[in-house]
C-alpha positions in Angstrom: -6.7 22.9 10.2 -5.1 23.5 13.5 -4.2 20.7 15.8 -2.0 20.1 18.8 -0.3 16.9 20.0 -3.0 16.7 22.7 -5.8 16.8 20.1 -6.0 13.0 20.5 -7.5 10.6 18.0 -8.9 7.1 18.5 -6.7 4.4 17.0 -8.8 2.2 14.7 -11.9 0.6 16.3 -10.2 0.7 19.7 -10.8 3.3 22.5 -7.1 4.1 22.7 -6.4 7.8 22.5 -3.2 8.8 20.6 -1.6 12.0 19.4 -2.1 13.0 15.7 1.7 12.7 15.2 3.8 9.8 16.6 7.3 10.2 17.7 9.5 7.8 15.8 12.4 6.5 17.9 14.4 4.9 15.1 16.7 7.9 15.4 17.4 7.2 19.1 21.0 5.9 19.1 23.7 6.1 16.4 24.5 2.4 15.8 23.2 2.7 12.3 25.7 5.4 11.4 23.3 8.3 11.9 20.8 9.3 14.6 20.8 11.1 18.0 23.2 10.5 20.9 21.8 10.0 24.3 21.3 13.6 25.3 19.8 14.8 22.0 17.4 11.7 22.1 16.4 12.7 25.6 15.7 16.3 24.3 13.6 14.9 21.5 11.6 12.8 24.0 11.1 15.6 26.5 10.1 18.2 23.8 7.4 15.8 22.4 6.0 14.8 25.7 5.9 18.4 27.0 3.8 19.4 24.0 1.2 16.8 24.9 2.5 13.9 22.7 1.8 10.4 24.0 2.4 8.0 21.1 6.0 6.7 20.6 7.0 4.2 18.0 10.1 1.9 18.2 11.1 -1.7 17.4 13.5 -4.2 18.8 15.8 -3.9 15.8 16.0 -0.1 15.9 19.6 1.0 16.4 20.4 -2.5 17.5 18.2 -2.3 20.6 19.4 1.1 21.8 16.1 2.7 20.8 14.1 0.5 23.2 16.8 0.8 25.9 16.8 4.6 25.7 13.1 4.7 25.9 13.1 2.4 28.9 15.1 5.1 30.7 13.3 8.1 29.3 9.8 6.8 30.0 10.5 5.8 33.7 8.5 8.8 35.0 5.9 8.9 32.3 4.9 5.3 31.6 1.3 5.3 32.4 0.6 8.4 30.3 2.3 7.1 27.2 1.3 4.7 24.4 4.5 2.7 23.5 4.4 0.8 20.3 7.1 -1.7 19.3 7.4 -4.5 16.7 8.7 -8.0 16.4 9.8 -10.4 13.5 12.9 -8.9 12.0 15.6 -9.6 14.7 17.7 -12.5 13.7 20.7 -14.0 15.6 23.3 -15.9 13.5 22.8 -19.7 13.8 19.3 -19.5 15.2 16.7 -20.0 12.5 13.8 -19.3 14.9 15.1 -15.9 16.1 13.1 -14.0 13.4 9.8 -14.2 11.7 6.2 -13.9 13.0 5.8 -17.4 14.5 4.8 -18.1 18.0 8.2 -19.0 19.4 9.8 -15.7 18.1 6.8 -13.8 19.2 7.0 -14.6 22.8 10.8 -14.3 22.9 10.7 -11.0 21.2 8.1 -9.6 23.6 10.1 -10.7 26.6 13.2 -9.0 25.2 11.4 -5.8 24.4 9.8 -5.7 27.9 13.3 -5.9 29.4 14.7 -3.2 27.1 11.8 -0.9 27.7 11.9 -1.5 31.4 8.1 -2.0 31.6 5.5 -4.7 32.5 3.5 -4.3 29.3 3.5 -3.1 25.7 0.7 -0.8 24.7 0.7 -1.7 21.0 2.6 -4.6 19.4 3.1 -4.8 15.6 3.9 -7.7 13.5 6.8 -5.9 11.7 7.2 -7.7 8.3 5.0 -10.4 6.8 6.8 -13.5 5.7 4.2 -15.5 3.7 5.1 -18.6 5.8 3.6 -18.6 9.3 -0.1 -19.6 9.5 -2.3 -16.6 10.4 -4.0 -18.6 13.1 -0.7 -19.2 14.8 0.0 -15.5 14.9 -3.4 -14.3 15.9 -3.7 -16.9 18.7 -0.2 -16.0 20.0 -1.0 -12.3 20.0 -4.3 -13.0 21.8 -2.5 -15.1 24.4 -0.2 -12.1 25.2 -3.2 -9.8 25.4 -4.9 -12.1 27.8 -1.6 -12.3 29.9 -1.5 -8.5 30.1 1.9 -8.2 28.5 0.4 -6.5 25.4 -2.7 -4.3 25.3 -3.4 -3.9 21.7 -2.1 -5.7 18.5 -1.4 -4.5 15.0 0.5 -5.2 11.8 2.7 -3.5 9.3 4.2 -4.1 5.8 1.7 -6.7 4.8 -0.7 -7.2 1.8 -4.2 -5.8 2.2 -5.9 -9.1 1.4 -3.8 -10.9 4.2 -4.7 -8.2 6.7 -8.3 -8.4 5.9 -8.2 -12.1 6.2 -6.5 -12.0 9.6 -9.0 -9.4 10.8 -12.0 -11.6 9.8 -10.5 -14.6 11.5 -9.8 -12.7 14.7 -13.4 -11.5 14.7 -14.9 -15.0 14.0 -12.7 -16.6 16.7 -13.1 -13.9 19.4 -9.4 -13.1 19.4 -7.9 -9.7 19.9 -8.5 -7.7 16.7 -5.8 -5.7 14.8 -6.3 -2.0 15.6 -3.5 -0.4 13.5 -1.7 -0.7 10.2 1.7 0.8 9.5 2.4 1.5 5.8 4.9 3.6 3.8 2.8 6.6 2.7 3.6 10.1 1.6 3.2 12.4 -1.5 5.9 10.3 -3.3 4.5 6.9 -2.3 0.7 6.8 -2.6 0.0 3.3 -3.7 -1.5 2.5 -0.3 -4.5 4.3 -1.7 -5.3 1.4 -4.0 -6.2 -1.2 -1.3 -4.4 -0.8 2.0 -6.1 2.4 3.2 -9.6 1.6 2.1 -9.2 -1.9 3.6 -8.0 -0.4 6.9 -11.0 1.9 7.0 -13.4 -0.8 6.3 -11.8 -3.3 8.8 -11.3 -0.9 11.7 -7.5 -0.3 11.6 -6.0 3.1 12.2 -3.4 3.9 9.5 0.0 5.0 10.9 2.3 6.0 8.0 6.0 5.5 8.3 8.4 7.8 6.3 5.7 10.5 5.7 8.5 12.7 4.3 9.9 9.9 2.0 13.2 9.6 3.8 13.7 13.3 3.8 13.2 13.8 0.0 10.1 15.9 0.7 12.1 18.3 2.9 13.9 19.6 -0.1 17.3 18.5 1.3 18.1 16.8 -2.0 18.6 18.4 -5.4 18.7 17.1 -9.0 22.6 17.4 -8.7 22.4 14.4 -6.4 21.2 12.2 -9.3 24.6 12.3 -10.8 26.7 13.0 -7.7 30.0 11.1 -7.3 30.8 9.3 -4.0 33.1 12.1 -3.0 30.3 14.7 -3.4 27.9 12.7 -1.2 30.1 13.2 2.0 29.9 10.6 4.7 26.1 10.7 5.4 25.0 7.1 5.4 21.4 8.0 5.3 21.9 10.0 2.2 23.6 7.2 0.5 20.8 4.8 1.4 18.2 7.2 0.0 20.0 7.4 -3.3 20.6 3.6 -3.4 16.9 3.0 -2.9 16.1 5.0 -6.0 14.1 7.7 -4.2 15.7 10.4 -6.3 13.9 10.5 -9.6 12.7 13.3 -11.9 9.1 12.4 -11.0 9.9 12.9 -7.3 11.7 16.1 -7.8 8.8 17.4 -9.7 6.6 16.6 -6.7 9.1 18.3 -4.4 9.0 21.4 -6.6 5.2 21.8 -6.0 5.7 21.1 -2.2 8.2 24.0 -2.2 5.9 26.3 -4.1 3.0 25.6 -1.6 5.4 25.9 1.3 6.4 29.4 0.1 2.8 30.5 -0.4 2.0 29.4 3.2 5.1 30.7 4.8 5.9 27.2 5.9 8.7 24.7 5.3 8.5 21.9 2.8 8.6 19.3 5.6 5.6 20.9 7.3 3.7 20.8 4.0 4.5 17.1 3.5 3.5 16.1 6.9 0.3 18.3 6.8 -0.7 16.6 3.6 -0.8 13.2 5.2 -2.7 14.6 8.2 -5.5 15.9 6.1 -6.3 12.5 4.8 -9.3 11.1 6.6 -7.9 7.6 6.2 -4.8 8.4 8.2 -4.6 8.5 12.0 -1.1 9.4 13.0 2.0 9.8 10.8 5.4 8.9 12.5 7.9 11.7 12.5 11.6 10.6 12.5 13.4 13.8 13.7 17.1 13.6 14.5 17.5 16.9 16.3 15.2 19.1 18.5 15.2 21.7 15.7 13.9 19.2 13.2 11.2 18.1 15.7 10.1 21.6 16.3 9.8 22.1 12.6 7.9 18.9 12.1 5.4 19.8 14.8 4.6 23.0 12.9 2.7 20.8 10.5 -0.1 20.6 13.0 -0.9 24.2 12.3 -0.9 24.1 8.4 -4.1 24.6 6.5 -4.4 24.2 2.7 -6.6 25.9 0.2 -8.6 23.7 -2.2 -6.3 24.9 -5.0 -3.2 23.9 -3.1 -4.4 20.4 -2.3 -5.5 20.0 -6.0 -1.9 20.9 -7.1 -0.3 18.6 -4.7 -2.7 15.8 -5.7 -2.1 16.3 -9.4 1.7 16.4 -9.0 1.7 13.1 -7.0 -1.2 11.3 -8.6 -1.0 7.6 -9.3 -3.0 5.2 -11.4 -5.2 3.1 -9.1 -5.3 0.3 -11.5 -7.9 -2.4 -12.0 -10.5 -2.7 -10.7 -10.5 0.7 -9.1 -10.1 2.8 -12.3 -13.0 0.8 -13.9 -15.3 1.2 -10.8 -14.5 4.9 -10.6 -15.3 5.5 -14.3 -18.4 7.5 -15.4 -20.0 4.3 -16.8 -20.0 2.8 -13.4 -21.0 5.8 -11.3 -24.5 6.0 -12.5 -26.6 3.1 -13.6 -30.2 3.2 -15.0 -32.5 0.3 -14.3 -35.9 0.8 -15.6 -37.2 4.1 -14.2 -34.9 4.0 -11.2 -31.6 5.8 -11.3 -29.0 4.4 -8.9 -26.0 6.7 -8.2 -23.0 5.1 -6.6 -20.1 7.1 -5.1 -16.6 6.2 -4.0 
């Protein structure tokens, strides 16, 4: 496999062309205790665009709004050639119960705020950021469709939601003639593969392009952590906020380090870095459209882009798959079993395949 950032892919069942790796802008700004200052963020943006990249991902909440504001400055001379994706639902102001959530009031207020910060007249792709199990789906879909009809949003999408709810929403949108969802963001990587149970098959069936966030599992797949971090004291962790968050989230386990060991072995065989192997693994999945890379420095971004040139042997893919395998659970394991793959009915043999 050898790709470039201008080897564009269609996003879901839309005609929108996007790069096979999206530039994640959650690192633009340092308000969260880590990230890139203005000049380094500009270097990240310029490097990505100069290589032919056109798909940039942000959200109104990233670095307390700085991510969108910086993009509003950086994209000034490139706006028409870029696909800007942002999100709404999670921003909440103290004392205002309607300043968060996917309902219509917050949807319209969030989009207006993002338009101002991004310094643009329209958002290419708007995600519902986090599902809340409260707002009626018809309210959300109609509100999104109204924004599309107004020209303030071109395409709509969803992230962090159950597969059954996304499928239901897509069906309602189709039946009502409202703007369909064209993309689905999920956490997906060699360590977190549970999206293979329902989310990714659902997305392929319903016409949503899958855009994985955290394809390197918060840096775990880069090899930056060791088993010593499992028992490290606060003093040994240094002042890296992101490292503390990763450890607090329970991402450092013996299972995960066993996966990282295989990633390192494959990387050595290929003459590549573990980060490139982890990213390339997501890229080779036909159910994935464009993973989001979250580099903090130009050197990290350069390394990440090298994933586009990585090709695996069948043996290497099998080893990565075996190390990271999950149980699909019911009914998937049952339906994939030998007893269900072939059924004999009279003199007619019916073979079913996954």
